N, C-alpha and C positions, 0 to 999 in steps of 0.2 A: 550344580545344574539347576537348582530350584529358581534362582534369580536370573537365569540366562536371558530369557525373553524380556524380563522386566528391565534389565540393564540395557539391552539392545534398544528397547523402545525409548528409554531416557536419552541415550546417545543419539538415536535417530531424530528425536524431537529437537535436540540442541543443534544438530547438524543442519536440519531443515530451517530452523529459525536463523542461524548464522548465515546460511547461504542466501536466504531471502533478504536479510538485512544488508549483506554485501552487494547484492544485485540492485536493490532499490536505493539504499542509502550510500553515503560517502563518508567512510570512517576517517578519511584524511581531513575533511572539511567540517564535519559535524562535531559538536561538543561531546566530550567524553561522557558527561552525565546523560545526555540525550541518547547516545548509543547504548549505554549500559541499561538504561530504563526501558527502552524499546526492545532490546534483546531479551530482557527478563520477562516483559509482558508477553511477547510472542512465544518465548520458550515455555512459560507456564501454561499458556493457552494450548499449545501443541501437546504438552504433557497430559493435560486433561483428556484431549482427544485420543491419544495413543494408549494411555494406561487404563482408561475407563473400560474398554472391552475385556482386559484382564481381570478387572474387578468384577465384571459381570460373570465371567466363567467361574471365578472363585465363589461367588454368591450362589451360583447354580449348584456347585458341589456342596456347599454348606447347607443349602436347602434340602438337598438329598439326604444328608446326614440327619437333619432334624426330622424329616419325614419317616426315616427308618429307625428313629430312636437310638441313634449312634451318638454317644456323648464325646465331647472333646474336653479334656482336662489339662491343666498346665502340667508340663513335664517336670516343673520345679517341685511339685508335690511328690513326684516319684523319684527323680534323679537329682534334684537340687539345681537344675538348670533353669534357664529362662525361656526355652523353646516349648513348643506344645507337641503333644502326641495324641493319637487317636486310639481309644480303647473300643474296639469293634467286636461285634459277634464273629463267630467262626466264618460265616459267609457274609462278605461285605458287598452289597449290591451296588454301591456307589463307586464309580470309577474316578479316581483322582486325576484332575487335569495336569498335563505336563507343564502348564504355565502357572501352577498354583503358587501363591504368595501368601504368607501369613496375614491375618486380618489386621494386626497391629501395625504392620508396615504401611498398608493403605491408609489407615486412620491418621498416622503421623504425616504421611505424604500429603493427603488431601487438606489437612489442617494448615500446613505450611503453604501449599500452593494457593489454596482458596483465599486465605486472609491476606497473603502478600498481594495477590491479584486485586483484591478489593481495595487495599490501601493504595495501590498504584492507580487504579481507575477512578477512585473517588476523591483522593487527597493529593497524591504526589503529582501525577500527570496533569490534572487541571491547573494546579499551581504553576507547574513548569510552563504550560501553554499560556496562561495569563501573564506570567512573568516575562516570557519571551516577546509577547505582543505589547507590553507596557512601554510607554514612551518616556518614562523617567530616566534620569541619568545616574542615579545612585542605587545601591542595593536596597536601602531602606525605602526609597520611593517606589521601586519596582515591586517589592514585597507588599507594600501598602496597597498599590493598585491591584495586585493579584488577589489580595484578600478581599478587597471591595468587589471585584469582579465575580469571585466565587461565592461571596456572601449573597449577592443578588441572585445568582444562579441556583444555589442550594437553599435559599430561604423558603421557597415553596415546598421543598421536600421536608425541611424541618417543621414547617407549619402542619403538613399532613401527618407527619409522625407524631407531633404533639396531640393532634385531634384523636389519632388512634390510641395513644397511650391513655388519654382521658377517658375514651370509650371503654377501654379494657379495665381501667381502675374502678369503674362503676358496675362491672359485671360481678355477680355474686360468687361464682365458683372459679374465678380466675385470680391467681395470685402471681404477681410479677416478681421475678427474681433475676439474678444475673444471667443464667443460661437462657431464660425465656426472652429477655430483652435482646440477647445476642442472636437468638433464633429469629426474632421478629426483624432485626436489622438485616440479616442475611436473606430472609424470605422476601422482605420488601425489595431488596436489590434484585433478587431473582424474578420477582413479579414484574418489575420495571423492564428487565431484560426480556422476559417472555412477551410483554406488550410490543416492544420494538421488533422482536424476532418474527412474530406473526405478521406484522405489517410488511417486513422485508420479504418474507417467504411468499406472501400473496402476490408479489411482483416477480420474484426471481424464479419460482417454480414453473412459471410459464415462459418467461423471457429467456432463460438460459437455453432450454431446448430449441426455442424458436430462433435464437441468434445462431446456434450451431447449424440449424437447417438452412438459414438464409446465407450464412457464410460459405456454405457449399455451392451456392449459386454465384458465379463470378460476376455476372452483370449486376446483380443486386448489391454485392459487396462494393463494387466500384461506384455505383450510383449513390449508395449511402455514404461512402467516403467523400464524394464530391459535396454532398449536402452538409456533412459535418465540417468540411473545410470552409464552406461559405459562412457558416455560423461562427466558426473559430476565428475567421478573419475579422468579423465584427468585434468579437471579444478582444482580439489582439489590438485592434485600433483603439478601443476604449481604454485598455490598459496602458498603451503608449501615451494617449492623451492625458490620462491621470498622472503618469510619470512626468510629462511635460509641465503640468500644473505644479507638481511638487518641485521641479527644478526652478520654476519661476519664483515660487515662494522662498526656496532656499537661496536663490541668487539675491533676492531682496534682503533676506536676513543677513547674508554675508556682507552685502554693501553697507547695511546699517550698523552692523556690529564689527568694530575694528579689532585689531590684534590686542589692544590694551583693554578692551571691554571685559568685564567679569563673566559674561555669557559666551565669550568667544570659544572656549574649550568645548561647550556644548554644541555649538554649530559645527566644530571640527568633528565631533563624535558622529553627528548626522552625516556629514560628508564622507566619513570613512565607511559608512554602510553602503555607499554607492559603488557599483562596479567601475572599472577603469574607463570604459567607454562613456558612461554617464558623467563621470568626473571631467573627461575631456570636453563633453558638450557643455557642462556647467561652466568651465573655464573659458570656453570660446564664445559664450553669450556676451552681448553688449551689456555693460553695467547700467541698470536703470537709475532713475533719479534717486537721490538718497532719502529713503523713507525714515520714519521714526523707528527706533529700535524696538523689536518685539519683546514682550514680557516672557518671563520664564515659563508660564503656563502655555503661552502660544508655542514656544519651542517644544514643549512636551507633546502637545497635540500634533505639531509638524513631524516630530520624530515618530510618533505612532502611525501617522498616515504614511510616512515614508516606508516603514517596515512592511505595512500591508500592501502598498502599491508595488514594491519591489518583488514581493512574493507572488502577487497576482501576475505580474509581468513575467517572472521566471516560469510560472506554471503554463501560461499561454504560449510562451516561446518553446517550451518543451513539448507541449501538445502539438504545436505547429510543426516542429521538426519531425515528430513521430508520425503525424498524419501525412506529411509529404512523402516520407519513406514508404508508408503503406500504400499510398496512391501510385507511386512510381513502381512499386513491386507488383501491384495488381495490373497495372498497364503492361508491365513486362510479361506477366503470365498470359494476358490476352494476346499479346503479339507472338509469344512463343508457342501458342497452340497450333499455329500454322507452320512451325519449323520443320523442314524435311529431314534434317539430320538428328532431330531429337536430342539436342544439346541446349541447355538453358543459357540464354544470353542476357546479360544485364545491361541496361542502358548506362548506368554509372557503376563502375567497378569499385568495390570497397575491399580493403585487405581482410583476409580471413585467416584464422589460425591454421596451423599446419594439419592438425588432426581433422579439422572440418574439410580442408581441401582433399585429404586422403580418403575419408569415409563418406564424403558428400560431394562427389564430382558433379560436373554439369549434366551428365547423363542421368544419374540418380536423381538429381534435383529436378530435371524435366519430368521424369515419370511420377515423382511425388507431387509436384505443383500442378501439373497439367492433367494428370490422370487419377492417381490414387487418393489424393487429399480430399477430393469432393465426396468419394464414397466413404472414406473414413469419418468425415464430419457428419454425413447422413446417418451412418451407423451409430455414432456417438449421440446424435440428436434423438434417435429412436430409443436408445438405452436410457438416456437422462429423462426423456419424456415418460417412459414407463415407470422410472423411479419416482418422478414427480407425482404421477397419478397414485402410486401406492402411498406416498407420504400424505397427499391430500385426503385419501380415503381413511388412512389410519388416524389422522388428526381429527376427523369427524366422528370416529367410532371408538377411539381408544378407551373411553369411559365405560364402555359396555364389557363386562367380564363374563356374563352369562346371558346369551352366548358370546363367545369371543369373536369380534368382528375385525379387529385390527390385523392387517396382513402381516406386519412384522412380528406381532405377538404369536401368530400361528407358526411363523418360520422359526422363531427362537424356541418355542415349545417343542417343535418337531426335532430340532437339533439337541435339545435337552434330553429328550427321551432316548436318543441314540448315543448320548455322550460325545457328540461331535463338537468338541470345543474349538477346533480349528475353524469350523464354519461359523461359529458364534463370533470369533475374533474378526474374521474377514467381513462378515455381514455388518457387524457393529461399526467397524472402521469405515466401511464404504458409506454407510448411512450418515454417520457423523461428519465425515469429510465432505460429502455432497451438500448437506445442509449448511455447513460452515462456509463453503464456497459461495453458495447462493446468497446467504445473508450478507457476507462480508463484501462481495463484489457489488452488491446493490447499494451499499452505503456510499461508496465513492462515485456513484453515478447520479446521486441526487443533485438537482440543480442548485438548490440553495446552500449546499455544502461544496460548491465548486471551488472553494478556496483550497480544499484538500484533494491531493491527486498523487497516486503512486505511479511513478514513472521509472522504467528500468534504466540500466546503464548508469547508475549512480546519480540520477537526476532528481530524486525526491528530496524536497526540502525538509527542514526539521519540524515544521508545523505539521505536515502531513504524516511524518513518522510518529510523532507523539499522538496525533489523533487516531492513527491506525492501531497503535498499542492500546490506547484507552478503550476503543470500541471492541477490540478482541477480548479484553478482560471482562467487559460488561456482557457481551453476547454469549461467550462460551459456557459459563456455568448454567445459565438458563437454557441454552440449547441442549446441553447434555441431560439436564433434568427432564426436558421435554422428550428426549429420546428414550429415557427410562420409562416414561409414561406410555410411549408408543409400544414398547415391547413388554409392558405389564411387569416391570421389575421394580415398580414403586409400591411401597407397602400400602399407601392410602387407596390404591386401586383395589385392594383385597380386604378392605376394612370390615366387610360384612361376611367374610368367609371364616369358617372354623379352622382352627389349627394355627400354629405359630408361623408367621411369615418372616423370612429372613430378608433384611434390607441390605442393599449394597453399602459399603463403607462411604462411598461418595454421598449417598442420600442422607446418611446419619450426620455427616458434617455440614451439608448444605441446609438441612432442615426443611420443614414444611410450614404451612400457614394454618396449622390446626387451631392456633390461638384465635385467629380471625376466621370464623366460620364462613362469612360471606365471601371471602377470597378463596378459602380452601375448597368449599363446595360449589362455588359459583364461578368466579373469574377463571381460575386455573383449569376448570373443566370445560366451560362453554365458550370462553373467548377463542381458543384455537379453532373452533368451528367457523369463525369468521374468515378463515383462510380460503374457503371455497368461494365466497363472494368476491374477495379480492382477486383471486385467480380468474374468475369469470370476467371481471372488469378489465383485467390485463389482457386476457385473450381477445376481447373485442376492442381493445385499444381505446377504452373510454377515457382514460386519463390523458392520453396524448391528444385526443380530439378536444377534450375540455381545455387543455392548455393552449391548443391552437386557437380556439375561440376567444380565449382571454388575451391573445397577443403573443404568447410564447410558442413560436413556430416549431412544430415537431415533424418528424419524417412520417407523414401519413400515407403518401403514395398516390392519392387521387386528388391532389390539390394543386391549383395553378401556382400558388406561391412556392410550394415544394419543388415544382419543376423549374421555377425561376432560380431558386437557390442552388439546385443541382447544376444548372447551366453556369451560374456564377462560380461555383466551385471548380467546374471543369476549366473555365478560363483562367482562374487563379493558378491551378496546377500547371496549365500550359505555360503561363508566364514564368513561373518559378523554374520550370524545366528548361525553358529557353535561356534563362539567366545562368543556370548552372552549366548548361552545355557551352554557352559562349565563354564563360569563365574558364572551364576546363580546356577548351580548345585554345584559348589565348595562352594559358599557362603551359600547355603542351608544346605549342610552337616556340614559345620563348625558351623553354628548357631544351628543346631539340637544337635550336640555334646556338644556345650557349654551349652545349656539349660538342657541337661540330666545330666551333671556332675558338673555344677557350684554349685548347692545346696549341693551336696555330698562333694565337696572340702571345701566349707565354713564351713560345719558342722565338717569336720575332723580337720580343722585348729582351730576351737573353742575348740574341744575336746582335741587336743594335746597341745594347748597353745603355741607352738613354731614350727618353721620349722626345719626339720631334715637335709636339704641340706646345704652345705657350701656356695655355691654361691647364693642360693636362699634366704638366710637370709638377704642379702644386697639388697637394692633397687638401681638398676643401674641408675635410674633417679636422685638419690641423688648427684651423682658425676658430672652430666652434668648440673645441675640447679644452679641458683644463691642462695646466702644466704637468700635473701628475699623470694624467691620462696620456699626454703626448710622450712622456718619457718611458712609458711601459712598452715593451716589445709586442708587436702584433704580427700575426701570420701574414705572409704576402698575399695580396689581392691584386688580380689583374685589372687592367684599365676597364675592360668591358664589364667585369663584375662590379667594380666600384661605381660605374655609371648606372648600372641597373639595380643597385641595392634598393630595397631588401628582397627583390623578387628572385634573385639568383643565388640566394643563400642555400647551400647544400643541406643545411640542417633543418630547413623548412620542408614540411610535407606539402602535397598539392592542396590539401584542405586549408592549411595555414596560409598559403599564398592567396587562395581564393578569398579567405576572410580578410587578409590585409588589403587586398585591392578592391574588393567589391562589397565588403561588409558581411555581417552574419546572416542577413536575410536571404542570401543566395545559397545557403547550404544548411543541412540539418545540424541541429545543435546536439545531436546524440554523441555520446562517447561509448566506444565499444568496451567490452569487458576485458579485452586483451590489450588495451592501451598500456604503454609503458608508464606505470605510476611513478617511477623514479624521476621522471622529467618534471613532475609537479613542483611548483614553488611552495613557499609557505602557505598553509591553508588560510582561507579567508577568515575574517573575524566572525566568530560564532555569535549565537544569540546571547550568551552570557559574558562575552569578552569586552563589552564596551563600558564596563563599570570601573 
């Protein structure tokens, strides 16, 4: 029973990481190496978040033992075993937590989790990311490009580390050895993570509660969605233009390099990266004049540009489909507010799982969307707003131990005095989870990182998955160390106090920056105070107004250009809605007509025994198929169905017919989680499959 909660937390962390990876990634299409690496990065990050509260409760108990002079000796000295036992006075004032785990278990766990995460975030995943973006056609070439890319990126860090090592070498009372160098490396990584964490929290601690409050206002949500649709339309047009330029260059290269040319296989490698629709467009283009054959380096650059352009196009199309779905849903909510029967009606009906239809009927959906949801979001906004204020105050005052000003330190101290370990677990988990959500959600909203985007329904590409795992491993250790400082569980906060201070096992593995006094007593203490200035700037939208003045239009609300973009987005949504409505009406009429007359035509053909038309007696497919295909038996198809192929195929869904007839721009590109995955063909070529 000692390890029950410990094992439950480990299993829950793995289940959460696997569920999120299944929701956002596509295990059938992504490369196995990418899937395993991202799953490991997410899992270890969640392990730190879930297990750290247990480490805190165990440390509270051990601190109580130290304060009461209760010694813990190895049981091996008494019984020959490897476990530990407590030799206590007759009256033991310390209450042992029900989630107690021996200290050596945490030490081994943190050592494995931390250093594996650091290897993933600083070595393996950056190499994978650079390798996947490289335009070379061989493993050796891709590895060389990845090494050069990472050498340029990490050169500055190595230069800074070299300066710090030289500085420490000239210090009189500092002696460098293996453990100290390892502590410096881990502390430098944590300091970099703290720097990024404070910048992200300065935006998210204000924006998360404000977004929840604004989303409770339906008119604001719809207006903001129109604005984002207009901006997304510009991004989508730019991505399509870039892909058109890539197709022109690829067409010229295909014309210049014939099948017998030694570079022809490299051109075919680039073409294989294109989706089927783009390949058809490439083949349908008129061949240009025969230019000079490109060089190998030009093909490498073209390959790299193709990879980036395709992923930008995929991201914009995914965001386009999701934004259309959101706008249509918000418009449905606005129209259902006046519904007299209180049953939610959708403009476009989509299939839903059976459990969802059973537990979420139209009546329940109406009460939730039109009545309860706005109050729930407002309550959540107030709760997160209060939590943000407590975090901001604690970040400004956590360095003060006498008197204790940090709110979270007071809460943990009160629970320690009453031995309420369950409250410590819940409070620690809520704080860490909220800070993690604020920091991580902000990373993917930064404009210059717009190449990376997590989209649900298996629409996230491999670049974004690798980036998300890399950032999770970089932010989580620094975030948890910052949390320990907020609750005064870090020993350096009590360096001036008398008595032995028991550190958490997590802190002992992560290390401090005691070797570098300017960072230990300066940066780590005073830099978190910057969060209040960043939050004030975010509250008054100074960043958005500055970006608007620089030409990057933001949703300010009192700007004429913002109103114009809102009107433009509304017109785009109307146009796409009319397209989909016309397509669905046309397909519905065609299907109804087919269902009404297919049986009649089949019966007539059986009764007559032969066709009466001259051209209808012959199957046109006979003349365009091979001999082998003609000799294979085929299921009987009526005349009407043959004439209307492929729109009357019974194996096609309505969405497939819309896509075949009108193109992908008329419908959302989302795939639901309950799609039949067995219908998928072989997965597309992955990032590492073109070598």
